[in-house]
N, C-alpha and C positions, 0 to 999 in steps of 0.2 A: 784608588790604588789597585793595580791589577793583582789578580791571584797569581802567586809565583809558580803555579803548576800549568799555567796557560800562556801561550805566546802573546806578547803585548801588541803584536802587529795584526794577527788574524783571529786570536782567541782560541785556537786549536790547542790540544794538549801539547806541551813542549817537550815531553819525554825526558825532563830533567831528573836525573836520579837524586840529586841533592835536595830537590823539593819534595821528594817522596820519602816519608819516614821509613818505609819498608826497604828502601834501597839507598838510603842516605850515606852508607859507608862505601858505596861503589863510586867509581869515577864516572862523571857525566860524559855523554857522547861528545859534547863540545870540546873535551880535552884532546880529542884525536883529530880535529879538523882545524882549518884556518878560515876564519870568518873575515870577509872583506870589511875593513873599518867603515867604508862608505855605507854598507848595509846598516850598521849600528847608528851612524850619523843621520840616516834617513828617518829614524824614529823621532817622534816629538821628544823634546828634552825631558818632559815630565814622565815619560815611559822608559827612559834609559836606566839601566842598572837596577831595575825593579824585578824583572823576571827574564828568564831565558827565552830567546826566540825558538820557534820550532825549526827542525831541519829544513823544511821547505822555505820558510821565510829567511832563514840564515843563508840560503842558497848553497847548501853543502850536501845535498842528497847524493850527488855523484861521488863526493869524497867518502861518504859513509859506505856506499856500495863497494867502492874499491877497497876500503879497509876491511869490510866483511869478507871479501873474496880472498884476502891474503891468508 
């Protein structure tokens, strides 16, 4: 079972605020982006819905940069 603070695809920290007790009351970065369902489907079934992907593996880094610039 993967650690919910690390990306199940690459093992890097996933930056999920919900998995961090110190930031659990804050909305996660993933709430502000659209993740292509094909990215999630590419994960092995046993890794889905266990931990958040990191922004790089979720292929949303560009969306996050645009959101930060607003």
